[in-house]
VEXSETOR-562346 format. One record per atom (N, C-alpha, C, O): residue in one letter; z, y, x. Coordinates in steps of 0.001 Angstrom, whole numbers, padded with zeros to 6 digits, always signed. Last residue first. Layout:
<atoms>
AZYX
...
</atoms>
This chain:
<atoms>
I-055213+053589-000208
I-055078+052146-000057
I-056466+051515-000075
I-056591+050295+000038
R-055768+056565+001649
R-055935+055813+000429
R-055823+054324+000718
R-056280+053849+001758
G-053212+058288+003604
G-054545+057769+003319
G-054572+056973+002056
G-053533+056723+001445
N-050712+058822+004823
N-051655+059906+004588
N-053059+059390+004347
N-054019+059987+004835
A-050565+055589+006234
A-049885+056815+005896
A-050924+057914+005787
A-051893+057948+006546
S-052526+052984+004779
S-052209+053880+005873
S-051435+055064+005367
S-051608+055501+004229
G-052416+049482+004104
G-052605+050853+003674
G-052143+051730+004814
G-051446+051268+005717
K-049764+047332+004968
K-051132+047479+004507
K-051277+048838+003856
K-050383+049298+003146
V-047836+047273+007764
V-047890+047822+006428
V-049340+047994+006029
V-050077+048730+006685
M-047640+046579+010353
M-047719+045468+009416
M-047748+045941+007973
M-047693+045126+007052
E-047494+048945+011773
E-048595+048048+012066
E-048734+046911+011068
E-049812+046332+010936
Q-045733+051020+011644
Q-046424+050684+010419
Q-047532+049658+010625
Q-048407+049504+009772
R-043011+052451+012704
R-043780+051270+013075
R-044443+050737+011817
R-043794+050074+011007
G-041268+054496+012150
G-042602+054878+012599
G-043442+053713+013037
G-044479+053908+013672
E-038923+053892+011017
E-038968+053800+012482
E-040316+054217+013042
E-040496+054287+014258
M-039571+054076+008365
M-038583+055013+008899
M-038593+055033+010432
M-038308+056056+011056
A-041352+051914+008207
A-041834+053270+007959
A-040870+054297+008543
A-041300+055279+009148
K-039647+049776+008677
K-040749+050032+009609
K-041272+051446+009455
K-041598+052107+010441
L-038025+050011+006410
L-037447+050194+007738
L-038510+050461+008789
L-038308+051275+009690
F-039911+049489+004346
F-039204+050760+004417
F-038662+051019+005826
F-038821+052113+006367
I-040692+046857+004878
I-041694+047926+004871
I-041017+049282+005063
I-041483+050116+005838
D-038233+045546+004556
D-038946+045488+005835
D-039937+046641+005952
D-040014+047311+006982
E-037737+046143+001847
E-036812+046617+002877
E-037475+046607+004252
E-037303+047545+005030
L-039704+044788+000542
L-039807+046243+000579
L-038868+046818+001623
L-039156+047856+002219
S-040353+041896+002639
S-039795+042574+001484
S-040018+044069+001619
S-040457+044558+002659
D-041723+038795+003579
D-041681+040236+003785
D-041215+040922+002512
D-041646+040556+001419
R-039526+035979+003049
R-040819+036633+002987
R-040642+038127+003182
R-039554+038666+002978
R-037591+033756+005153
R-037750+034740+004095
R-039151+035331+004152
R-039863+035207+005149
Y-035301+031689+006585
Y-036677+031716+006089
Y-036772+032736+004970
Y-036105+032596+003945
N-033611+030949+009435
N-033546+031817+008261
N-034990+032056+007818
N-035804+032565+008589
M-032129+028320+011165
M-033364+028908+010686
M-033091+029743+009434
M-032427+029293+008500
R-030713+026806+014067
R-030545+027648+012880
R-031893+028216+012479
R-032709+028557+013335
R-031546+024952+015941
R-030131+024997+015564
R-029892+025793+014276
R-028985+025487+013502
I-033966+022840+016817
I-033779+024042+015994
I-032344+024029+015466
I-031983+023187+014643
Q-034708+021698+019994
Q-033827+021517+018845
Q-033654+022851+018114
Q-033252+023853+018705
V-037635+020488+021457
V-036826+021683+021170
V-036007+021420+019910
V-036537+020977+018891
T-039651+018811+022459
T-038226+018446+022568
T-037310+019667+022443
T-036361+019848+023207
H-042164+019431+021695
H-041681+020087+022916
H-040195+019834+023150
H-039551+020536+023930
E-042485+017996+019342
E-043419+017742+020446
E-042922+018323+021757
E-043216+017783+022824
A-040513+019206+017750
A-040353+017806+018171
A-041248+017496+019363
A-040826+016810+020294
A-041687+021723+017394
A-040376+021614+018042
A-040146+020195+018557
A-039644+020005+019665
L-043991+021021+015994
L-044106+021604+017340
L-042778+021494+018099
L-042758+021207+019296
E-042795+020137+013607
E-043589+019207+014425
E-043727+019713+015848
E-043598+018945+016801
Y-041667+022489+012672
Y-040791+021360+013013
Y-041530+020364+013906
Y-040954+019815+014845
I-044016+023873+012206
I-043070+024407+013186
I-042116+023302+013633
I-041794+023188+014815
R-045130+022416+010149
R-045845+022447+011444
R-044929+022983+012544
R-045060+022582+013701
R-043594+022892+007940
R-043392+021609+008637
R-044081+021585+009997
R-043682+020837+010890
L-044571+025298+006951
L-043322+025300+007709
L-043132+024006+008492
L-042571+024020+009588
Q-048117+025733+007355
Q-046957+025234+006631
Q-045732+025175+007546
Q-045855+025021+008761
I-050460+028227+007409
I-049604+027404+008267
I-048355+027001+007486
I-047619+027865+007010
N-051788+029990+005811
N-052410+028674+006000
N-051607+027738+006908
N-052013+026602+007152
E-050289+032356+005886
E-050303+031571+004661
E-050829+030155+004884
E-050377+029218+004227
P-048449+032665+009039
P-049559+032942+008126
P-049565+031981+006938
P-048930+030927+006976
L-045305+033668+009914
L-046047+032455+009591
L-047183+032787+008631
L-046909+033164+007492
V-043840+035192+012518
V-044578+035497+011294
V-045516+034327+011043
V-046400+034032+011848
I-040646+034737+013978
I-042017+034242+013816
I-042581+034747+012487
I-041896+034733+011464
K-038298+035207+016476
K-038775+035684+015179
K-040263+035366+015087
K-041038+035680+015991
L-035614+033525+018177
L-037034+033782+017966
L-037275+034367+016578
L-036554+034063+015628
R-033279+032905+020656
R-033507+033563+019364
R-034965+033993+019233
R-035483+034731+020071
G-032552+031878+023126
G-033149+030970+022157
G-033395+031570+020785
G-033690+030840+019839
N-031736+034018+024695
N-030716+033063+024216
N-031244+032171+023095
N-030487+031756+022218
G-034322+036326+023602
G-033367+035764+024548
G-032345+034849+023888
G-032125+034907+022679
F-036110+036920+021696
F-035077+037916+021934
F-033982+037387+022856
F-032871+037916+022895
S-039605+036604+021272
S-038375+036006+021789
S-037379+037105+022119
S-037735+038105+022741
A-041914+036438+018612
A-041215+037267+019588
A-039914+036587+019975
A-039202+036058+019121
C-045097+035623+017355
C-043763+035150+017730
C-043173+036076+018786
C-043854+036454+019740
E-047567+034932+014975
E-046935+035943+015811
E-045512+035470+016100
E-044814+034981+015211
C-049670+031991+015105
C-048535+032741+014563
C-048138+033854+015530
C-048340+033744+016739
G-051511+030246+016053
G-052001+031398+015298
G-050904+032222+014669
G-051164+033056+013801
L-050872+028289+017806
L-051039+027884+016412
L-051599+029009+015551
L-052101+028766+014454
Q-050348+029655+020081
Q-051593+028881+020020
Q-051910+028436+018593
Q-053069+028236+018232
H-047782+030569+019465
H-048894+031526+019581
H-050238+030810+019449
H-051151+031302+018785
I-046478+028119+019626
I-046501+028836+018344
I-047624+029867+018335
I-048329+030027+017338
A-046764+027533+022323
A-047390+026648+021338
A-047489+027322+019967
A-048461+027122+019238
H-045174+029560+023424
H-046614+029517+023720
H-047352+028661+022686
H-048436+029025+022232
V-042669+028745+022452
V-043227+030043+022051
V-044735+030070+022277
V-045487+030545+021425
F-042306+026247+023776
F-042366+026317+022309
F-043034+027606+021844
F-043873+027577+020943
G-041788+025998+026430
G-043196+026038+026028
G-043406+026188+024533
G-044543+026249+024064
N-038875+026078+026241
N-039606+024928+026780
N-041078+024861+026336
N-041557+023806+025919
E-036579+027137+024921
E-037929+027485+024466
E-038957+026475+024981
E-039831+026057+024221
N-033647+025552+023578
N-034452+026028+024712
N-035879+026277+024222
N-036319+025694+023232
N-032366+025511+021119
N-031571+025228+022307
N-032293+025604+023602
N-031654+025934+024602
V-032969+028283+018851
V-033290+026974+019429
V-032491+026777+020713
V-032005+027735+021316
E-033076+029936+015876
E-032267+029820+017091
E-032462+028406+017609
E-032165+027437+016909
L-035350+032014+014036
L-034904+030726+014570
L-033946+030913+015728
L-033996+031904+016456
E-036648+033342+011235
E-035732+033688+012311
E-035102+032380+012778
E-034403+031714+012014
L-039798+033893+009827
L-038802+032907+010241
L-037951+033503+011351
L-038474+034097+012294
F-041577+035173+007135
F-040842+035470+008352
F-039808+034378+008603
F-039051+033995+007711
K-044768+035228+005783
K-043482+034535+005829
K-042824+034799+007176
K-043452+034661+008226
L-046844+037061+003604
L-046365+036845+004964
L-044986+036200+004925
L-044136+036587+004123
N-048446+037390+001304
N-047468+036311+001398
N-047056+036001+002841
N-046938+034842+003237
A-050493+038719+000122
A-050665+038367+001535
A-049625+037325+001937
A-049880+036482+002797
K-049305+039209-002327
K-050385+038226-002260
K-050627+037779-000825
K-050929+036613-000573
R-047504+041187-001595
R-046996+039911-002111
R-048057+038827-002039
R-047760+037672-001731
E-049264+043199-000806
E-048292+042675+000154
E-047777+041310-000295
E-047630+040394+000514
E-050548+043648-003216
E-051322+043096-002098
E-050405+042514-001035
E-050706+041483-000433
E-048357+044705-004599
E-049010+043504-005096
E-049825+042849-003985
E-049795+041628-003831
L-047801+047017-003205
L-046857+045903-003116
L-047460+044609-003621
L-047120+043531-003133
N-049657+049011-001301
N-049779+048278-002549
N-048895+047035-002447
N-049202+046111-001694
C-048310+051933+000310
C-048794+050555+000288
C-048776+049966-001104
C-047992+050364-001965
L-047727+054243+002619
L-048277+054163+001270
L-048881+052779+001156
L-049864+052477+001832
A-045317+055913+004628
A-046110+054720+004308
A-046580+054813+002863
A-045909+055390+002007
A-044583+058521+005060
A-044283+057547+006108
A-045058+056259+005885
A-045421+055582+006847
I-045636+061680+004428
I-045826+060297+003998
I-045588+059373+005192
I-046296+059436+006197
R-043026+064174+004749
R-044334+063603+005087
R-044427+062167+004573
R-043409+061525+004316
G-040448+065054+004340
G-041546+065787+003727
G-042937+065283+004043
G-043926+065899+003646
K-038816+063165+005605
K-038858+064543+006099
K-040100+065282+005606
K-040724+066037+006351
N-040646+060687+004212
N-039608+060919+005214
N-039809+062310+005786
N-040847+062602+006380
L-041609+058566+001498
L-041549+059882+002128
L-040424+059932+003147
L-039381+059302+002971
I-043721+056093+000390
I-042463+056339+001101
I-042555+057683+001805
I-043459+057915+002608
L-044938+054769-002490
L-045151+055874-001558
L-043798+056187-000935
L-042842+056508-001640
V-046121+051696-003783
V-045001+052518-003321
V-045484+053569-002323
V-046308+053303-001449
E-046818+049528-006531
E-047308+050411-005478
E-046163+051318-005063
E-045323+051675-005889
D-045593+048174-008464
D-046688+047472-007804
D-047304+048306-006683
D-048200+047846-005976
C-042069+047984-009340
C-043285+048691-008907
C-044335+047776-008294
C-044019+046750-007691
C-039616+046735-010051
C-040510+047289-011073
C-041907+047645-010597
C-042848+047608-011390
E-038093+045781-007938
E-038025+045095-009227
E-039157+045508-010163
E-039605+044706-010982
E-038478+047636-005918
E-039048+046303-005749
E-039070+045529-007070
E-039965+044714-007296
I-037024+049798-006951
I-038467+049925-006732
I-039109+048543-006647
I-040163+048307-007237
D-034443+048738-006980
D-035038+049236-008216
D-036557+049317-008092
D-037285+048950-009014
H-033986+048151-004256
H-034038+047065-005237
H-034725+047518-006524
H-035508+046764-007102
L-033831+050650-002981
L-034945+049753-002706
L-035098+048696-003791
L-036216+048380-004199
L-033000+053688-004155
L-032566+052290-004228
L-033768+051355-004089
L-034617+051284-004978
H-033752+056195-004451
H-033355+055853-003082
H-032911+054395-003012
H-032497+053915-001956
S-036629+057002-006477
S-035321+056381-006263
S-035037+056242-004778
S-035951+056181-003956
S-038853+057662-009017
S-038290+058188-007782
S-036890+057615-007617
S-036059+057730-008518
I-041506+056096-010513
I-040046+056054-010367
I-039657+056620-009005
I-040084+056113-007968
V-044002+056513-012792
V-043619+056866-011420
V-042101+056906-011385
V-041477+057656-012135
V-046165+054634-014839
V-044790+055028-014539
V-044685+055398-013061
V-045205+054698-012193
H-048509+054745-017507
H-048234+054625-016078
H-046854+055212-015805
H-046431+056166-016458
V-048999+052967-020477
V-048324+054093-019833
V-048156+053791-018347
V-047711+052705-017976
K-050189+050665-021293
K-050611+051919-021933
K-050070+053150-021226
K-050617+054244-021361
G-049210+048300-020385
G-050496+048730-019844
G-050981+050049-020413
G-052066+050512-020061
T-046843+047087-020959
T-047723+047400-022092
T-049122+047783-021613
T-050101+047614-022339
D-045474+046915-018573
D-046264+045757-018975
D-047109+046002-020220
D-048004+045210-020516
R-044040+049340-018400
R-045123+049033-017457
R-046051+047957-017995
R-047272+048072-017888
I-042152+048885-020401
I-043095+050000-020520
I-044306+049749-019627
I-045449+049925-020048
D-040794+046708-019259
D-041456+046557-020560
D-042498+047651-020772
D-043594+047384-021263
R-039758+047892-016945
R-040751+046814-016818
R-041505+046609-018130
R-042711+046364-018122
V-037979+049689-018166
V-039074+050203-017338
V-040164+049146-017177
V-041352+049458-017261
L-036242+047864-019382
L-037018+048791-020210
L-038205+049344-019429
L-039308+049455-019965
Q-035166+046702-017081
Q-035952+045879-018004
Q-036792+046760-018925
Q-037941+046427-019215
L-033775+048874-016015
L-034914+048329-015278
L-035795+047447-016162
L-037018+047441-016019
M-031779+049168-018003
M-032736+050246-017742
M-033975+049712-017028
M-035099+050056-017393
R-030426+046716-017705
R-031033+047065-018985
R-032093+048141-018806
R-033178+048051-019381
Q-029470+046952-015123
Q-030447+045911-015426
Q-031165+046178-016743
Q-032357+045902-016882
R-027653+049067-015574
R-028763+049226-014631
R-029853+048196-014902
R-031036+048536-014909
A-025796+047979-017258
A-026642+049066-017765
A-027852+049280-016870
A-028935+049629-017340
E-024680+046094-015442
E-025297+045652-016687
E-026241+046706-017251
E-027352+046387-017673
P-023706+047725-013258
P-024735+046692-013068
P-025441+046258-014350
P-026658+046074-014355
D-023548+051207-014359
D-022921+049966-013932
D-023988+048868-013881
D-025080+049062-014414
L-025216+054158-013097
L-025046+053103-014091
L-024318+051901-013507
L-024444+051603-012319
G-025822+056186-011306
G-024488+056138-011875
G-024236+055013-012859
G-023139+054920-013409
N-029253+056072-011890
N-028193+056794-011195
N-026870+056715-011958
N-026795+057124-013117
T-031559+054962-012737
T-030352+054116-012787
T-029147+054791-012154
T-028129+054144-011909
P-033586+056909-012383
P-033212+056487-013741
P-031951+055635-013828
P-031326+055583-014887
E-034565+059006-010474
E-033309+058259-010331
E-032809+057744-011687
E-031709+058108-012104
D-036835+060211-012568
D-036132+060636-011355
D-034748+059990-011341
D-033865+060382-012104
L-039855+059265-013733
L-038434+058929-013840
L-037744+059261-012525
L-038038+058659-011492
L-042518+060231-015549
L-041904+060446-014249
L-040403+060258-014405
L-039752+061011-015130
I-045168+058671-017238
I-043776+059117-017258
I-043248+059166-015832
I-043495+058271-015023
L-048268+059151-018798
L-047564+059015-017524
L-046134+059465-017727
L-045893+060517-018319
K-049080+059502-021327
K-049845+058531-020542
K-049167+058240-019201
K-049445+057230-018555
P-046638+059829-024060
P-047332+060249-022833
P-048160+059128-022205
P-047965+057953-022515
G-045405+060157-026739
G-046528+059272-026443
G-047318+059646-025201
G-048541+059772-025265
H-043143+061584-027224
H-044409+062228-027587
H-045637+061394-027218
H-046770+061852-027362
A-041017+059912-026268
A-041192+060178-027695
A-042557+060746-028060
A-043084+060414-029122
L-040355+059450-023616
L-041350+058581-024256
L-041808+059069-025626
L-042878+058679-026094
A-038382+061197-022915
A-039571+061156-022054
A-040711+060378-022710
A-041882+060607-022409
Q-036439+060603-024758
Q-037146+061872-024918
Q-038388+061945-024028
Q-039336+062666-024340
A-035629+058071-023743
A-036216+058187-025084
A-036998+059481-025234
A-038103+059474-025777
L-034504+058753-021275
L-035708+057931-021308
L-036404+058064-022661
L-037630+058159-022721
K-032309+060189-022214
K-033290+060863-021344
K-034594+060079-021297
K-035674+060670-021280
V-031014+058138-023553
V-031560+059258-024324
V-032590+060019-023497
V-033622+060442-024018
L-030240+056598-021360
L-031199+056038-022300
L-031808+057124-023190
L-032985+057044-023544
Q-028363+058311-020200
Q-029547+057922-019434
Q-030635+057377-020366
Q-031816+057666-020177
K-026482+058341-022263
K-027198+059580-021917
K-028458+059273-021098
K-029496+059907-021288
M-025532+055736-022142
M-026256+056171-023332
M-027061+057438-023043
M-028186+057589-023521
G-024207+055799-019660
G-025334+054893-019862
G-026180+055293-021053
G-027407+055207-021000
L-022185+057721-020209
L-023193+057964-019175
L-024427+057087-019385
L-025557+057568-019301
S-021772+058045-023825
S-021370+057596-022487
S-022494+057896-021493
S-023600+058273-021879
Y-021818+060872-026067
Y-022410+059656-025498
Y-021800+059328-024135
Y-021372+060215-023397
T-021066+063265-027099
T-020097+062164-027226
T-020601+060877-026574
T-019872+059886-026535
G-023197+064992-026870
G-022026+065229-026023
G-020992+064129-026085
G-020121+064054-025218
V-024926+064244-028884
V-025218+063788-027517
V-024001+063949-026615
V-023789+063148-025705
K-023506+063080-031908
K-023808+064191-031014
K-023957+063676-029576
K-023218+062801-029127
R-025179+060487-033814
R-024023+061022-033094
R-024446+062171-032195
R-025598+062240-031767
Y-027433+059382-034793
Y-026896+060535-035524
Y-025598+061076-034913
Y-024999+062012-035441
R-028006+057192-033169
R-028924+058325-033142
R-028410+059559-033884
R-028891+060666-033641
A-026766+054799-032835
A-026051+055986-032352
A-026881+057261-032486
A-026490+058305-031964
E-028428+052773-033620
E-027215+052980-034403
E-026462+054242-034001
E-025604+054710-034750
G-030484+052840-031632
G-030745+053190-033018
G-029501+053522-033818
G-029513+054460-034616
L-030703+052354-028953
L-029635+053252-029394
L-029775+053641-030866
L-029238+054664-031291
G-032780+051002-027659
G-031596+050262-028077
G-030433+051112-028552
G-029293+050649-028558
V-035176+052124-027133
V-034247+052043-025994
V-032923+051389-026377
V-032040+051234-025534
Y-036300+051901-029715
Y-036944+051241-028570
Y-035970+051086-027406
Y-035936+050038-026762
F-034747+053538-031301
F-034669+052086-031501
F-035268+051342-030307
F-034787+050271-029937
F-035546+055989-030196
F-034140+055581-030163
F-034002+054076-030355
F-033231+053421-029653
A-038299+056036-030767
A-037855+056015-029366
A-036404+055557-029255
A-036058+054821-028331
E-038272+056194-033573
E-038870+055031-032904
E-038366+054908-031473
E-038042+053812-031015
H-037101+058733-033920
H-036436+057532-034440
H-036956+056277-033733
H-036176+055407-033344
A-039115+060272-032683
A-037745+060301-032162
A-036970+059067-032635
A-036269+058431-031849
R-041331+059876-034294
R-041359+059346-032928
R-039950+059297-032329
R-039631+058390-031561
E-040468+061276-036561
E-040786+059846-036642
E-040737+059209-035259
E-040167+058133-035081
M-040245+063872-035479
M-039064+063190-036005
M-039293+061684-036096
M-038410+060901-035747
A-042905+064394-034791
A-041885+064388-033743
A-040621+063661-034214
A-040002+062924-033447
E-044107+064452-037280
E-044445+063360-036362
E-043402+063244-035256
E-043055+062142-034831
R-042907+066827-038234
R-042731+065569-038942
R-043014+064377-038029
R-042252+063410-038008
A-043663+068822-036277
A-042261+068502-036555
A-042078+067130-037206
A-041212+066356-036797
P-046302+067902-033939
P-045828+068557-035160
P-044441+068026-035533
P-044079+066912-035152
L-045943+067943-030351
L-046069+067195-031593
L-045642+068054-032787
L-044713+068852-032664
G-045564+069254-027874
G-046772+069504-028644
G-046924+068773-029953
G-047937+068951-030630
S-043234+069215-026502
S-044377+068561-025843
S-045648+068637-026687
S-046696+068142-026271
L-041506+070284-028311
L-041843+071103-027143
L-043045+070531-026389
L-043780+071261-025725
E-041291+068043-029954
E-041980+069233-030448
E-042386+070143-029297
E-043479+070709-029302
A-039783+066411-028285
A-041134+065980-028649
A-041947+067148-029193
A-043147+067245-028935
M-037400+067856-028239
M-038149+067702-026994
M-039589+067266-027274
M-040513+067698-026585
Y-036662+067538-030950
Y-036879+068878-030393
Y-037722+068805-029118
Y-038649+069595-028937
R-036245+064771-031065
R-037294+065392-031877
R-037667+066764-031313
R-038846+067104-031214
V-034047+064592-029360
V-035303+063962-028945
V-036473+064514-029758
V-037565+064706-029223
F-032160+066026-030938
F-032513+066473-029585
F-033853+065894-029146
F-034700+066616-028620
R-032024+064449-033233
R-032515+065824-033336
R-032933+066359-031968
R-033938+067059-031851
V-030974+062102-032190
V-032318+062072-032753
V-032894+063475-032899
V-034093+063683-032716
G-028386+062978-031298
G-029369+062404-030387
G-030783+062481-030927
G-031699+062880-030208
T-027386+066202-032485
T-027409+064739-032591
T-028511+064223-031686
T-029451+064945-031352
M-026124+068854-030428
M-027205+068257-031214
M-026985+066766-031358
M-026454+066128-030449
D-024216+069708-028660
D-023851+069702-030080
D-024958+069161-030981
D-024749+069022-032186
A-025465+069648-026116
A-024390+068700-026436
A-024076+068605-027925
A-023707+067535-028407
I-028480+069412-025073
I-027768+070355-025933
I-026677+069522-026600
I-026947+068777-027542
F-028998+068382-021622
F-028831+068142-023053
F-028305+069392-023759
F-027762+070301-023130
A-029649+067232-018969
A-030199+068468-019523
A-030200+068333-021038
A-031251+068189-021662
D-028394+065748-016007
D-028348+065868-017456
D-028893+067228-017893
D-028623+068247-017258
S-030676+064999-013302
S-029480+065653-013846
S-029554+065711-015371
S-030640+065720-015950
E-033206+063757-013152
E-032029+063114-012578
E-030745+063683-013191
E-029839+062933-013552
P-035346+063657-016100
P-034746+064289-014926
P-033540+063514-014411
P-032935+062723-015134
M-038165+062272-017124
M-036745+061948-017199
M-036060+062524-015966
M-036173+061949-014884
Y-041023+063245-018794
Y-040195+063482-017611
Y-038735+063165-017917
Y-038147+063717-018848
G-044375+062469-019570
G-042977+062431-019962
G-042116+062515-018717
G-042446+061919-017692
I-047545+063981-019972
I-046503+063518-019054
I-045142+063535-019748
I-044799+064499-020432
L-049407+065213-021464
L-049669+063804-021159
L-048537+063170-020353
L-048560+061969-020081
A-048663+067809-021564
A-048686+067095-022850
A-048888+065595-022648
A-048584+064797-023535
R-049118+068576-018966
R-047724+068376-019394
R-047648+067645-020728
R-046676+066938-020994
L-051860+069022-018870
L-051314+067810-018273
L-049890+067536-018739
L-049501+066378-018890
Q-052137+071529-020012
Q-052728+070373-020693
Q-052121+069080-020169
Q-051891+068144-020936
K-050801+072998-018023
K-050315+073026-019405
K-050851+071835-020195
K-050116+071206-020956
I-052298+072508-015661
I-050933+071999-015761
I-050419+072007-017201
I-049668+071107-017577
K-054872+072975-014696
K-054721+072265-015970
K-053286+071827-016252
K-053071+070874-017001
G-055015+074173-012194
G-055725+074786-013307
G-055432+074185-014663
G-055710+074811-015686
K-053356+072732-010504
K-053389+074188-010393
K-054020+074835-011629
K-053607+075915-012052
I-053745+070053-010861
I-052521+070629-011418
I-052543+072154-011362
I-051811+072802-012110
D-056870+068829-011843
D-056152+069609-010837
D-054931+070261-011464
D-055048+070947-012480
E-057381+065545-013025
E-057285+066970-013340
E-056402+067684-012324
E-055319+067206-011986
G-057283+062810-012527
G-058490+063537-012149
G-058453+065025-012402
G-059397+065725-012035
F-054695+062068-013212
F-055816+061552-014010
F-057088+062387-013773
F-057862+062635-014698
I-053827+064789-011368
I-053261+063759-012240
I-054360+063351-013219
I-054887+064181-013960
H-053989+066008-008055
H-054688+065717-009303
H-053933+064628-010057
H-053458+063663-009459
A-052848+068689-006009
A-052713+067313-006493
A-053492+067200-007788
A-053638+068173-008527
T-053548+070628-002999
T-053296+070453-004422
T-053032+068984-004730
T-052997+068145-003831
G-053341+073220-000437
G-053735+071924-000954
G-053432+071838-002444
G-053100+072839-003078
S-050365+075268-000218
S-051757+074952+000132
S-052050+073539-000340
S-051138+072757-000609
S-048195+075599-001778
S-048533+076710-000887
S-049917+076522-000299
S-050574+077492+000077
P-048042+074684-005213
P-048395+074333-003829
P-048668+075590-003013
P-049295+076532-003498
P-045239+075711-007207
P-046666+075831-006881
P-046936+075388-005448
P-046143+075685-004554
Y-043066+073841-009128
Y-043230+074423-007795
Y-044720+074519-007493
Y-045409+073499-007519
F-043646+072963-011700
F-042499+073842-011507
F-042532+074526-010137
F-042077+075662-010000
G-045624+071097-012189
G-046000+072508-012188
G-044852+073470-011998
G-045043+074680-012120
L-045190+068456-011910
L-044907+069017-013233
L-045252+070504-013320
L-045182+071101-014394
L-045671+068116-009238
L-046600+067481-010177
L-046412+068019-011593
L-047354+068039-012385
T-043388+069449-008315
T-044713+070020-008049
T-045738+069435-009005
T-046582+070161-009530
N-041382+067724-009076
N-041403+069067-009647
N-042730+069776-009414
N-043148+070605-010222
I-042080+065528-007430
I-042103+065408-008887
I-042188+066780-009543
I-042979+066978-010466
L-041672+066689-004883
L-042992+066209-005267
L-043102+066080-006784
L-044111+066480-007364
T-038926+067191-005002
T-039860+068311-004859
T-041263+067896-005259
T-041974+068665-005906
S-037916+064624-005083
S-037772+065473-006267
S-038698+066680-006200
S-039199+067140-007227
K-038704+063790-002415
K-039099+063070-003631
K-039051+063968-004866
K-040030+064064-005607
G-037986+064760+000079
G-038996+065499-000679
G-039416+064850-001979
G-040381+065293-002602
S-035849+063791+001511
S-037190+063444+001996
S-038302+064167+001251
S-039440+064198+001720
G-033260+064088+000678
G-033854+065187+001415
G-035259+064920+001910
G-035815+065730+002652
N-032350+060686+001042
N-032045+061995+000464
N-032632+063098+001331
N-032524+063061+002557
P-035224+058569+001862
P-033819+058986+001952
P-033611+060333+001275
P-034572+061037+000969
G-037529+057124-000544
G-037217+057867+000671
G-035750+058247+000693
G-035096+058248-000350
L-040196+056542-002864
L-039018+056086-002129
L-038796+056955-000902
L-039744+057458-000298
L-041574+055929-005772
L-041465+057052-004840
L-040130+056888-004132
L-039069+057072-004728
G-043683+053490-007134
G-042373+053834-006609
G-042472+054982-005628
G-043346+055003-004761
I-045465+053057-010063
I-045521+053588-008704
I-044118+053989-008272
I-043442+054745-008970
C-047068+050934-012081
C-045713+051431-011831
C-045620+051785-010347
C-045690+050909-009485
H-049784+050658-011970
H-049172+050798-013289
H-047751+051344-013150
H-047287+052115-013990
G-051404+052579-009309
G-050640+051467-009859
G-050150+051722-011270
G-050103+052867-011720
S-052758+054475-007839
S-053387+054000-009072
S-052619+052887-009761
S-053129+052297-010713
L-052900+057148-005628
L-052020+056164-006260
L-052592+055779-007611
L-052881+056644-008437
S-053777+058433-002507
S-054243+058124-003853
S-053413+056973-004412
S-053241+055947-003754
G-053108+061195-000266
G-053010+059813-000700
G-053454+059660-002137
G-053504+060630-002893
N-051497+063497+001772
N-052785+062991+001317
N-052622+061540+000897
N-052051+060742+001639
L-049521+066299+002414
L-049574+064961+001831
L-050985+064634+001350
L-051591+065408+000609
G-048469+068528+004087
G-049801+067929+004208
G-049920+066527+003671
G-050376+065635+004386
D-045268+068396+003514
D-046118+068807+004633
D-047404+067987+004682
D-047432+066892+005243
L-042759+069840+001630
L-043807+068816+001648
L-044886+069276+002603
L-045364+070407+002516
I-041257+071962+002669
I-040575+070799+002097
I-041522+069601+002040
I-041131+068479+002363
T-040884+074550+004880
T-041839+073539+004424
T-041092+072296+003965
T-040389+071654+004745
R-039317+077555+003885
R-039213+076286+004605
R-040184+075273+004021
R-040295+075149+002801
G-039343+079792+002311
G-039934+079901+003640
G-039885+078628+004455
G-040354+078604+005593
G-038373+078871-000111
G-037529+079726+000718
G-038032+079842+002142
G-037242+079976+003077
L-040517+076191+000142
L-039476+076794-000686
L-038551+077595+000216
L-038010+077068+001188
K-043816+074983+000121
K-042774+075704+000853
K-041806+076320-000144
K-042218+076898-001150
V-045898+072228+000202
V-045020+073038-000638
V-043952+073663+000251
V-043278+072979+001022
E-049117+070855+000351
E-048012+071470+001088
E-047222+072345+000128
E-047792+073105-000655
L-051474+068324+000296
L-050474+069061-000476
L-049339+069555+000418
L-048698+068784+001133
N-053967+067125+000793
N-053385+068044+001775
N-052307+068925+001137
N-052238+070125+001406
Q-053958+065926-002190
Q-054983+066438-001284
Q-054389+067530-000406
Q-054314+068695-000796
L-053171+063107-004058
L-052644+064219-003269
L-053685+064633-002246
L-054227+063798-001523
E-053415+061852-007251
E-054121+061996-005978
E-053621+063255-005286
E-053645+064341-005865
V-052434+059528-009633
V-052044+060714-008866
V-052838+060715-007567
V-052920+059701-006873
V-054217+057666-010762
V-053154+058275-011571
V-052720+059586-010924
V-052648+060622-011584
P-057756+057812-010106
P-056364+057606-009686
P-055388+058251-010657
P-055700+059258-011293
V-060242+056258-011965
V-059632+057556-011673
V-058177+057329-011271
V-057430+056708-012027
V-062368+053835-010625
V-061154+054072-011397
V-060565+055417-010986
V-060406+055688-009796
D-065915+053863-010804
D-064688+054114-010053
D-063527+054383-010991
D-063670+055059-012009
M-067995+051225-011859
M-067406+052523-012215
M-066078+052705-011492
M-065212+051831-011545
</atoms>
């Protein structure tokens, strides 16, 4: 039985003020926690607003849980929780009353909405502050209230737009842990829009990278981690046939002159084999930096248009 994608984009184009903001997006996303990544102005917030039905597609469409946003957006909104980047509070309301109000707007009866509001406040760790007015909350508390109202009505999908924006390191880690906890329940799918690579790498199993309104890369981070590519940066005293021997071993290797090498080490090749080859060719390894492929590598390749090592294809399904 085929799994219904969480979000599916079908030649999605969005124009605002006569300018194309999203340009022919095609792709299928099915992760428990999906990262939406890209530089400022890449179209991340526009895509979220389109999925919420605030911006109509000029052509193409998108599906959420198999339902077309063009025809079913009202029904879909009941299944979606949204945490906006900017504050959108009624300052004189108490926190719990505000979250109850938002849950009612999402379709819950008043009594159930109030129960869920209390539960959401305790879940995000603000139970003791729930009767204070929202206008008195700190920045970190306001971010947590935005998360609480996104969760209160029991959505199947939550869209988080820059959830750690402006937070200090401790509050940021707290927010990311909450996102991971939500992800790990397996009951709610999460889409995080962020310009912070670390936030996406900490939480997400799938990532969509946008650049200038187009898909630059779409990849499954879990598969990338399982592939376990290892990158070595070496500085040697001389190459002396060393590079050729590394190629013969089945590794990718590039020389940048002055004994500087970059090597991709496949999973079946152990690091000690590189030391053995160096000894066989009387090559001295002066410096070595050993790391695995990261989201930063994927992102930089996507921005440069070099996607040969990114699993999955731009404008395509994983």
